[in-house]
PyMOL CGO cylinders between C-alpha atoms (Angstrom):
from pymol import cmd
from pymol.cgo import CYLINDER

trace = [
    CYLINDER, -28.19, -33.09, 60.82, -26.21, -36.18, 62.16, 0.3, 1, 1, 1, 1, 1, 1,
    CYLINDER, -26.21, -36.18, 62.16, -22.54, -36.06, 62.00, 0.3, 1, 1, 1, 1, 1, 1,
    CYLINDER, -22.54, -36.06, 62.00, -22.34, -40.00, 60.07, 0.3, 1, 1, 1, 1, 1, 1,
    CYLINDER, -22.34, -40.00, 60.07, -25.58, -39.18, 58.30, 0.3, 1, 1, 1, 1, 1, 1,
    CYLINDER, -25.58, -39.18, 58.30, -23.85, -36.61, 56.24, 0.3, 1, 1, 1, 1, 1, 1,
    CYLINDER, -23.85, -36.61, 56.24, -20.59, -38.27, 56.04, 0.3, 1, 1, 1, 1, 1, 1,
    CYLINDER, -20.59, -38.27, 56.04, -22.51, -40.67, 54.24, 0.3, 1, 1, 1, 1, 1, 1,
    CYLINDER, -22.51, -40.67, 54.24, -24.48, -38.14, 52.11, 0.3, 1, 1, 1, 1, 1, 1,
    CYLINDER, -24.48, -38.14, 52.11, -20.92, -36.56, 51.13, 0.3, 1, 1, 1, 1, 1, 1,
    CYLINDER, -20.92, -36.56, 51.13, -19.34, -39.79, 50.07, 0.3, 1, 1, 1, 1, 1, 1,
    CYLINDER, -19.34, -39.79, 50.07, -22.24, -40.50, 47.87, 0.3, 1, 1, 1, 1, 1, 1,
    CYLINDER, -22.24, -40.50, 47.87, -22.43, -37.42, 46.11, 0.3, 1, 1, 1, 1, 1, 1,
    CYLINDER, -22.43, -37.42, 46.11, -18.52, -37.35, 45.90, 0.3, 1, 1, 1, 1, 1, 1,
    CYLINDER, -18.52, -37.35, 45.90, -19.26, -41.03, 44.23, 0.3, 1, 1, 1, 1, 1, 1,
    CYLINDER, -19.26, -41.03, 44.23, -21.78, -39.59, 42.19, 0.3, 1, 1, 1, 1, 1, 1,
    CYLINDER, -21.78, -39.59, 42.19, -19.21, -36.82, 40.61, 0.3, 1, 1, 1, 1, 1, 1,
    CYLINDER, -19.21, -36.82, 40.61, -16.32, -39.31, 40.25, 0.3, 1, 1, 1, 1, 1, 1,
    CYLINDER, -16.32, -39.31, 40.25, -18.85, -41.75, 38.14, 0.3, 1, 1, 1, 1, 1, 1,
    CYLINDER, -18.85, -41.75, 38.14, -20.43, -38.93, 36.18, 0.3, 1, 1, 1, 1, 1, 1,
    CYLINDER, -20.43, -38.93, 36.18, -23.99, -40.13, 37.43, 0.3, 1, 1, 1, 1, 1, 1,
    CYLINDER, -23.99, -40.13, 37.43, -24.72, -36.03, 38.01, 0.3, 1, 1, 1, 1, 1, 1,
    CYLINDER, -24.72, -36.03, 38.01, -23.31, -33.10, 36.17, 0.3, 1, 1, 1, 1, 1, 1,
    CYLINDER, -23.31, -33.10, 36.17, -20.39, -31.92, 37.86, 0.3, 1, 1, 1, 1, 1, 1,
    CYLINDER, -20.39, -31.92, 37.86, -21.75, -28.40, 38.64, 0.3, 1, 1, 1, 1, 1, 1,
    CYLINDER, -21.75, -28.40, 38.64, -24.88, -30.26, 40.75, 0.3, 1, 1, 1, 1, 1, 1,
    CYLINDER, -24.88, -30.26, 40.75, -22.33, -32.35, 42.51, 0.3, 1, 1, 1, 1, 1, 1,
    CYLINDER, -22.33, -32.35, 42.51, -20.45, -29.29, 43.62, 0.3, 1, 1, 1, 1, 1, 1,
    CYLINDER, -20.45, -29.29, 43.62, -23.08, -27.82, 44.43, 0.3, 1, 1, 1, 1, 1, 1,
    CYLINDER, -23.08, -27.82, 44.43, -24.74, -30.42, 46.66, 0.3, 1, 1, 1, 1, 1, 1,
    CYLINDER, -24.74, -30.42, 46.66, -21.37, -30.66, 48.32, 0.3, 1, 1, 1, 1, 1, 1,
    CYLINDER, -21.37, -30.66, 48.32, -21.16, -27.35, 49.17, 0.3, 1, 1, 1, 1, 1, 1,
    CYLINDER, -21.16, -27.35, 49.17, -24.84, -27.26, 50.63, 0.3, 1, 1, 1, 1, 1, 1,
    CYLINDER, -24.84, -27.26, 50.63, -24.19, -30.60, 52.48, 0.3, 1, 1, 1, 1, 1, 1,
    CYLINDER, -24.19, -30.60, 52.48, -20.95, -29.72, 54.11, 0.3, 1, 1, 1, 1, 1, 1,
    CYLINDER, -20.95, -29.72, 54.11, -21.86, -26.05, 54.72, 0.3, 1, 1, 1, 1, 1, 1,
    CYLINDER, -21.86, -26.05, 54.72, -19.09, -24.71, 52.86, 0.3, 1, 1, 1, 1, 1, 1,
    CYLINDER, -19.09, -24.71, 52.86, -16.41, -27.01, 54.83, 0.3, 1, 1, 1, 1, 1, 1,
    CYLINDER, -16.41, -27.01, 54.83, -16.09, -29.34, 52.19, 0.3, 1, 1, 1, 1, 1, 1,
    CYLINDER, -16.09, -29.34, 52.19, -13.08, -28.05, 49.75, 0.3, 1, 1, 1, 1, 1, 1,
    CYLINDER, -13.08, -28.05, 49.75, -14.10, -28.77, 45.95, 0.3, 1, 1, 1, 1, 1, 1,
    CYLINDER, -14.10, -28.77, 45.95, -11.34, -29.62, 43.67, 0.3, 1, 1, 1, 1, 1, 1,
    CYLINDER, -11.34, -29.62, 43.67, -12.16, -30.27, 40.04, 0.3, 1, 1, 1, 1, 1, 1,
    CYLINDER, -12.16, -30.27, 40.04, -10.48, -33.11, 38.27, 0.3, 1, 1, 1, 1, 1, 1,
    CYLINDER, -10.48, -33.11, 38.27, -7.62, -31.34, 35.90, 0.3, 1, 1, 1, 1, 1, 1,
    CYLINDER, -7.62, -31.34, 35.90, -7.96, -32.51, 32.68, 0.3, 1, 1, 1, 1, 1, 1,
    CYLINDER, -7.96, -32.51, 32.68, -4.77, -34.15, 30.81, 0.3, 1, 1, 1, 1, 1, 1,
    CYLINDER, -4.77, -34.15, 30.81, -3.09, -31.54, 28.87, 0.3, 1, 1, 1, 1, 1, 1,
    CYLINDER, -3.09, -31.54, 28.87, -2.11, -32.09, 25.03, 0.3, 1, 1, 1, 1, 1, 1,
    CYLINDER, -2.11, -32.09, 25.03, 1.25, -32.08, 25.99, 0.3, 1, 1, 1, 1, 1, 1,
    CYLINDER, 1.25, -32.08, 25.99, 0.95, -35.06, 28.50, 0.3, 1, 1, 1, 1, 1, 1,
    CYLINDER, 0.95, -35.06, 28.50, -1.01, -37.37, 25.75, 0.3, 1, 1, 1, 1, 1, 1,
    CYLINDER, -1.01, -37.37, 25.75, 1.31, -36.27, 22.91, 0.3, 1, 1, 1, 1, 1, 1,
    CYLINDER, 1.31, -36.27, 22.91, 4.32, -38.22, 24.58, 0.3, 1, 1, 1, 1, 1, 1,
    CYLINDER, 4.32, -38.22, 24.58, 2.58, -41.62, 24.22, 0.3, 1, 1, 1, 1, 1, 1,
    CYLINDER, 2.58, -41.62, 24.22, 1.22, -41.02, 20.79, 0.3, 1, 1, 1, 1, 1, 1,
    CYLINDER, 1.22, -41.02, 20.79, 4.84, -40.02, 19.76, 0.3, 1, 1, 1, 1, 1, 1,
    CYLINDER, 4.84, -40.02, 19.76, 5.97, -43.48, 21.67, 0.3, 1, 1, 1, 1, 1, 1,
    CYLINDER, 5.97, -43.48, 21.67, 3.24, -45.25, 19.92, 0.3, 1, 1, 1, 1, 1, 1,
    CYLINDER, 3.24, -45.25, 19.92, 4.53, -43.96, 16.53, 0.3, 1, 1, 1, 1, 1, 1,
    CYLINDER, 4.53, -43.96, 16.53, 7.91, -44.48, 16.84, 0.3, 1, 1, 1, 1, 1, 1,
    CYLINDER, 7.91, -44.48, 16.84, 7.71, -48.10, 18.09, 0.3, 1, 1, 1, 1, 1, 1,
    CYLINDER, 7.71, -48.10, 18.09, 5.38, -49.00, 14.85, 0.3, 1, 1, 1, 1, 1, 1,
    CYLINDER, 5.38, -49.00, 14.85, 7.84, -47.20, 12.51, 0.3, 1, 1, 1, 1, 1, 1,
    CYLINDER, 7.84, -47.20, 12.51, 10.90, -48.65, 14.07, 0.3, 1, 1, 1, 1, 1, 1,
    CYLINDER, 10.90, -48.65, 14.07, 9.00, -52.12, 13.78, 0.3, 1, 1, 1, 1, 1, 1,
    CYLINDER, 9.00, -52.12, 13.78, 8.89, -51.24, 10.08, 0.3, 1, 1, 1, 1, 1, 1,
    CYLINDER, 8.89, -51.24, 10.08, 12.27, -50.30, 9.47, 0.3, 1, 1, 1, 1, 1, 1,
    CYLINDER, 12.27, -50.30, 9.47, 13.71, -53.52, 11.68, 0.3, 1, 1, 1, 1, 1, 1,
    CYLINDER, 13.71, -53.52, 11.68, 11.31, -55.86, 9.29, 0.3, 1, 1, 1, 1, 1, 1,
    CYLINDER, 11.31, -55.86, 9.29, 11.86, -54.12, 6.10, 0.3, 1, 1, 1, 1, 1, 1,
    CYLINDER, 11.86, -54.12, 6.10, 15.29, -52.17, 5.78, 0.3, 1, 1, 1, 1, 1, 1,
    CYLINDER, 15.29, -52.17, 5.78, 17.59, -54.03, 7.53, 0.3, 1, 1, 1, 1, 1, 1,
    CYLINDER, 17.59, -54.03, 7.53, 19.61, -57.00, 6.61, 0.3, 1, 1, 1, 1, 1, 1,
    CYLINDER, 19.61, -57.00, 6.61, 19.66, -58.63, 10.18, 0.3, 1, 1, 1, 1, 1, 1,
    CYLINDER, 19.66, -58.63, 10.18, 18.55, -62.40, 10.32, 0.3, 1, 1, 1, 1, 1, 1,
    CYLINDER, 18.55, -62.40, 10.32, 14.91, -63.45, 10.61, 0.3, 1, 1, 1, 1, 1, 1,
    CYLINDER, 14.91, -63.45, 10.61, 15.38, -64.79, 14.16, 0.3, 1, 1, 1, 1, 1, 1,
    CYLINDER, 15.38, -64.79, 14.16, 16.80, -61.33, 15.25, 0.3, 1, 1, 1, 1, 1, 1,
    CYLINDER, 16.80, -61.33, 15.25, 13.72, -59.18, 13.42, 0.3, 1, 1, 1, 1, 1, 1,
    CYLINDER, 13.72, -59.18, 13.42, 11.09, -61.73, 15.07, 0.3, 1, 1, 1, 1, 1, 1,
    CYLINDER, 11.09, -61.73, 15.07, 12.89, -61.30, 18.44, 0.3, 1, 1, 1, 1, 1, 1,
    CYLINDER, 12.89, -61.30, 18.44, 13.14, -57.58, 17.91, 0.3, 1, 1, 1, 1, 1, 1,
    CYLINDER, 13.14, -57.58, 17.91, 9.32, -57.57, 16.86, 0.3, 1, 1, 1, 1, 1, 1,
    CYLINDER, 9.32, -57.57, 16.86, 8.25, -59.75, 19.69, 0.3, 1, 1, 1, 1, 1, 1,
    CYLINDER, 8.25, -59.75, 19.69, 9.68, -57.16, 21.85, 0.3, 1, 1, 1, 1, 1, 1,
    CYLINDER, 9.68, -57.16, 21.85, 7.53, -54.19, 20.40, 0.3, 1, 1, 1, 1, 1, 1,
    CYLINDER, 7.53, -54.19, 20.40, 4.80, -56.45, 20.92, 0.3, 1, 1, 1, 1, 1, 1,
    CYLINDER, 4.80, -56.45, 20.92, 5.29, -56.55, 24.36, 0.3, 1, 1, 1, 1, 1, 1,
    CYLINDER, 5.29, -56.55, 24.36, 5.87, -52.55, 24.60, 0.3, 1, 1, 1, 1, 1, 1,
    CYLINDER, 5.87, -52.55, 24.60, 2.34, -52.35, 22.84, 0.3, 1, 1, 1, 1, 1, 1,
    CYLINDER, 2.34, -52.35, 22.84, 0.85, -54.54, 25.09, 0.3, 1, 1, 1, 1, 1, 1,
    CYLINDER, 0.85, -54.54, 25.09, 2.23, -52.52, 28.10, 0.3, 1, 1, 1, 1, 1, 1,
    CYLINDER, 2.23, -52.52, 28.10, 0.76, -49.47, 26.36, 0.3, 1, 1, 1, 1, 1, 1,
    CYLINDER, 0.76, -49.47, 26.36, -2.80, -50.80, 26.19, 0.3, 1, 1, 1, 1, 1, 1,
    CYLINDER, -2.80, -50.80, 26.19, -2.44, -51.77, 30.10, 0.3, 1, 1, 1, 1, 1, 1,
    CYLINDER, -2.44, -51.77, 30.10, -1.23, -48.07, 30.90, 0.3, 1, 1, 1, 1, 1, 1,
    CYLINDER, -1.23, -48.07, 30.90, -3.19, -46.20, 28.85, 0.3, 1, 1, 1, 1, 1, 1,
    CYLINDER, -3.19, -46.20, 28.85, -6.43, -48.44, 28.85, 0.3, 1, 1, 1, 1, 1, 1,
    CYLINDER, -6.43, -48.44, 28.85, -8.49, -45.38, 30.45, 0.3, 1, 1, 1, 1, 1, 1,
    CYLINDER, -8.49, -45.38, 30.45, -7.82, -43.03, 27.45, 0.3, 1, 1, 1, 1, 1, 1,
    CYLINDER, -7.82, -43.03, 27.45, -9.96, -44.09, 24.66, 0.3, 1, 1, 1, 1, 1, 1,
    CYLINDER, -9.96, -44.09, 24.66, -8.27, -42.70, 21.75, 0.3, 1, 1, 1, 1, 1, 1,
    CYLINDER, -8.27, -42.70, 21.75, -4.75, -43.88, 22.95, 0.3, 1, 1, 1, 1, 1, 1,
    CYLINDER, -4.75, -43.88, 22.95, -6.41, -47.35, 23.67, 0.3, 1, 1, 1, 1, 1, 1,
    CYLINDER, -6.41, -47.35, 23.67, -7.52, -47.61, 20.30, 0.3, 1, 1, 1, 1, 1, 1,
    CYLINDER, -7.52, -47.61, 20.30, -4.04, -46.07, 19.02, 0.3, 1, 1, 1, 1, 1, 1,
    CYLINDER, -4.04, -46.07, 19.02, -2.00, -48.99, 20.89, 0.3, 1, 1, 1, 1, 1, 1,
    CYLINDER, -2.00, -48.99, 20.89, -4.98, -51.69, 19.36, 0.3, 1, 1, 1, 1, 1, 1,
    CYLINDER, -4.98, -51.69, 19.36, -4.14, -50.66, 15.75, 0.3, 1, 1, 1, 1, 1, 1,
    CYLINDER, -4.14, -50.66, 15.75, -0.56, -50.46, 16.76, 0.3, 1, 1, 1, 1, 1, 1,
    CYLINDER, -0.56, -50.46, 16.76, -0.64, -53.99, 18.30, 0.3, 1, 1, 1, 1, 1, 1,
    CYLINDER, -0.64, -53.99, 18.30, -2.53, -55.33, 15.38, 0.3, 1, 1, 1, 1, 1, 1,
    CYLINDER, -2.53, -55.33, 15.38, -0.48, -54.53, 12.84, 0.3, 1, 1, 1, 1, 1, 1,
    CYLINDER, -0.48, -54.53, 12.84, 2.58, -55.16, 14.73, 0.3, 1, 1, 1, 1, 1, 1,
    CYLINDER, 2.58, -55.16, 14.73, 1.32, -58.80, 14.98, 0.3, 1, 1, 1, 1, 1, 1,
    CYLINDER, 1.32, -58.80, 14.98, 0.37, -59.24, 11.56, 0.3, 1, 1, 1, 1, 1, 1,
    CYLINDER, 0.37, -59.24, 11.56, 4.00, -58.21, 10.64, 0.3, 1, 1, 1, 1, 1, 1,
    CYLINDER, 4.00, -58.21, 10.64, 5.43, -60.57, 12.96, 0.3, 1, 1, 1, 1, 1, 1,
    CYLINDER, 5.43, -60.57, 12.96, 3.11, -63.47, 11.93, 0.3, 1, 1, 1, 1, 1, 1,
    CYLINDER, 3.11, -63.47, 11.93, 3.99, -62.92, 8.38, 0.3, 1, 1, 1, 1, 1, 1,
    CYLINDER, 3.99, -62.92, 8.38, 7.87, -63.28, 9.15, 0.3, 1, 1, 1, 1, 1, 1,
    CYLINDER, 7.87, -63.28, 9.15, 7.19, -66.07, 10.92, 0.3, 1, 1, 1, 1, 1, 1,
    CYLINDER, 7.19, -66.07, 10.92, 5.17, -67.76, 8.40, 0.3, 1, 1, 1, 1, 1, 1,
    CYLINDER, 5.17, -67.76, 8.40, 8.15, -67.06, 6.08, 0.3, 1, 1, 1, 1, 1, 1,
    CYLINDER, 8.15, -67.06, 6.08, 10.69, -68.45, 8.35, 0.3, 1, 1, 1, 1, 1, 1,
    CYLINDER, 10.69, -68.45, 8.35, 9.09, -71.53, 9.04, 0.3, 1, 1, 1, 1, 1, 1,
    CYLINDER, 9.09, -71.53, 9.04, 7.33, -72.59, 5.77, 0.3, 1, 1, 1, 1, 1, 1,
    CYLINDER, 7.33, -72.59, 5.77, 8.97, -70.35, 3.38, 0.3, 1, 1, 1, 1, 1, 1,
    CYLINDER, 8.97, -70.35, 3.38, 7.50, -70.06, -0.29, 0.3, 1, 1, 1, 1, 1, 1,
    CYLINDER, 7.50, -70.06, -0.29, 3.90, -71.45, 0.98, 0.3, 1, 1, 1, 1, 1, 1,
    CYLINDER, 3.90, -71.45, 0.98, 1.31, -69.37, 0.02, 0.3, 1, 1, 1, 1, 1, 1,
    CYLINDER, 1.31, -69.37, 0.02, -1.19, -71.66, 1.75, 0.3, 1, 1, 1, 1, 1, 1,
    CYLINDER, -1.19, -71.66, 1.75, 0.36, -71.47, 5.04, 0.3, 1, 1, 1, 1, 1, 1,
    CYLINDER, 0.36, -71.47, 5.04, 0.42, -67.85, 4.60, 0.3, 1, 1, 1, 1, 1, 1,
    CYLINDER, 0.42, -67.85, 4.60, -3.36, -67.15, 3.91, 0.3, 1, 1, 1, 1, 1, 1,
    CYLINDER, -3.36, -67.15, 3.91, -4.44, -69.41, 6.69, 0.3, 1, 1, 1, 1, 1, 1,
    CYLINDER, -4.44, -69.41, 6.69, -2.53, -67.55, 9.10, 0.3, 1, 1, 1, 1, 1, 1,
    CYLINDER, -2.53, -67.55, 9.10, -3.83, -64.40, 7.85, 0.3, 1, 1, 1, 1, 1, 1,
    CYLINDER, -3.83, -64.40, 7.85, -7.15, -65.70, 7.92, 0.3, 1, 1, 1, 1, 1, 1,
    CYLINDER, -7.15, -65.70, 7.92, -6.65, -66.49, 11.54, 0.3, 1, 1, 1, 1, 1, 1,
    CYLINDER, -6.65, -66.49, 11.54, -5.22, -62.85, 12.49, 0.3, 1, 1, 1, 1, 1, 1,
    CYLINDER, -5.22, -62.85, 12.49, -8.79, -61.53, 10.73, 0.3, 1, 1, 1, 1, 1, 1,
    CYLINDER, -8.79, -61.53, 10.73, -11.02, -63.78, 12.68, 0.3, 1, 1, 1, 1, 1, 1,
    CYLINDER, -11.02, -63.78, 12.68, -9.20, -62.53, 15.75, 0.3, 1, 1, 1, 1, 1, 1,
    CYLINDER, -9.20, -62.53, 15.75, -9.74, -58.95, 14.45, 0.3, 1, 1, 1, 1, 1, 1,
    CYLINDER, -9.74, -58.95, 14.45, -13.30, -59.40, 14.08, 0.3, 1, 1, 1, 1, 1, 1,
    CYLINDER, -13.30, -59.40, 14.08, -13.76, -60.96, 17.66, 0.3, 1, 1, 1, 1, 1, 1,
    CYLINDER, -13.76, -60.96, 17.66, -12.03, -58.01, 19.17, 0.3, 1, 1, 1, 1, 1, 1,
    CYLINDER, -12.03, -58.01, 19.17, -13.81, -55.91, 17.33, 0.3, 1, 1, 1, 1, 1, 1,
    CYLINDER, -13.81, -55.91, 17.33, -17.28, -57.47, 18.35, 0.3, 1, 1, 1, 1, 1, 1,
    CYLINDER, -17.28, -57.47, 18.35, -15.82, -57.41, 22.16, 0.3, 1, 1, 1, 1, 1, 1,
    CYLINDER, -15.82, -57.41, 22.16, -14.69, -54.20, 22.79, 0.3, 1, 1, 1, 1, 1, 1,
    CYLINDER, -14.69, -54.20, 22.79, -17.19, -52.51, 20.33, 0.3, 1, 1, 1, 1, 1, 1,
    CYLINDER, -17.19, -52.51, 20.33, -14.89, -51.17, 17.54, 0.3, 1, 1, 1, 1, 1, 1,
    CYLINDER, -14.89, -51.17, 17.54, -16.39, -51.12, 14.15, 0.3, 1, 1, 1, 1, 1, 1,
    CYLINDER, -16.39, -51.12, 14.15, -13.63, -50.86, 12.35, 0.3, 1, 1, 1, 1, 1, 1,
    CYLINDER, -13.63, -50.86, 12.35, -11.72, -53.73, 13.50, 0.3, 1, 1, 1, 1, 1, 1,
    CYLINDER, -11.72, -53.73, 13.50, -14.85, -55.97, 12.95, 0.3, 1, 1, 1, 1, 1, 1,
    CYLINDER, -14.85, -55.97, 12.95, -15.29, -54.64, 9.71, 0.3, 1, 1, 1, 1, 1, 1,
    CYLINDER, -15.29, -54.64, 9.71, -11.57, -55.10, 8.85, 0.3, 1, 1, 1, 1, 1, 1,
    CYLINDER, -11.57, -55.10, 8.85, -11.59, -58.72, 9.86, 0.3, 1, 1, 1, 1, 1, 1,
    CYLINDER, -11.59, -58.72, 9.86, -14.50, -59.29, 7.68, 0.3, 1, 1, 1, 1, 1, 1,
    CYLINDER, -14.50, -59.29, 7.68, -12.98, -57.64, 4.92, 0.3, 1, 1, 1, 1, 1, 1,
    CYLINDER, -12.98, -57.64, 4.92, -9.88, -59.12, 5.58, 0.3, 1, 1, 1, 1, 1, 1,
    CYLINDER, -9.88, -59.12, 5.58, -11.30, -62.78, 5.58, 0.3, 1, 1, 1, 1, 1, 1,
    CYLINDER, -11.30, -62.78, 5.58, -13.33, -62.16, 2.42, 0.3, 1, 1, 1, 1, 1, 1,
    CYLINDER, -13.33, -62.16, 2.42, -10.51, -61.15, 0.49, 0.3, 1, 1, 1, 1, 1, 1,
    CYLINDER, -10.51, -61.15, 0.49, -8.12, -64.13, 1.86, 0.3, 1, 1, 1, 1, 1, 1,
    CYLINDER, -8.12, -64.13, 1.86, -10.80, -66.71, 1.38, 0.3, 1, 1, 1, 1, 1, 1,
    CYLINDER, -10.80, -66.71, 1.38, -11.23, -65.64, -2.30, 0.3, 1, 1, 1, 1, 1, 1,
    CYLINDER, -11.23, -65.64, -2.30, -7.32, -65.82, -2.79, 0.3, 1, 1, 1, 1, 1, 1,
    CYLINDER, -7.32, -65.82, -2.79, -7.52, -69.57, -1.06, 0.3, 1, 1, 1, 1, 1, 1,
    CYLINDER, -7.52, -69.57, -1.06, -10.24, -70.44, -3.06, 0.3, 1, 1, 1, 1, 1, 1,
    CYLINDER, -10.24, -70.44, -3.06, -8.35, -69.49, -6.29, 0.3, 1, 1, 1, 1, 1, 1,
    CYLINDER, -8.35, -69.49, -6.29, -4.95, -71.42, -5.07, 0.3, 1, 1, 1, 1, 1, 1,
    CYLINDER, -4.95, -71.42, -5.07, -6.87, -74.48, -4.34, 0.3, 1, 1, 1, 1, 1, 1,
    CYLINDER, -6.87, -74.48, -4.34, -9.31, -74.66, -6.97, 0.3, 1, 1, 1, 1, 1, 1,
]
cmd.load_cgo(trace, "trace")
């Protein structure tokens, strides 16, 4: 067999293995067959549960730190909003970092959504004190964003949360104005 043709076939089989177009065992067999045993077959190592526990711990810590700063401290609202904005940026960076891990991505998205919800409530309370109408409108926008994110990323629980939240808020808006 021609050497360049052999190289192309080996590259194609490696691509199939990498993208899971064929089962890993078949790709290993084909690699061994076409390389005449010369190709070193290395199975991709799975991440250990210990390496995944660190991001889980970080997500949980960030969320509870956000709760603690917003509800259990006596610092002024501006500093609370600044600290919560920092935590939102941290959640966003973890989403970017762990985008390939499905459950970590979903955990980070939920943490980000809840943190943005808390932040928006604090901002509305700071800008429009004692205005329930403004709070309801901001929460309605938040629910629409959750619905759109759920539809775009095909996350059913985000879509359902957005719809249920929007119905509840529209109900209370109707009671407020009528």
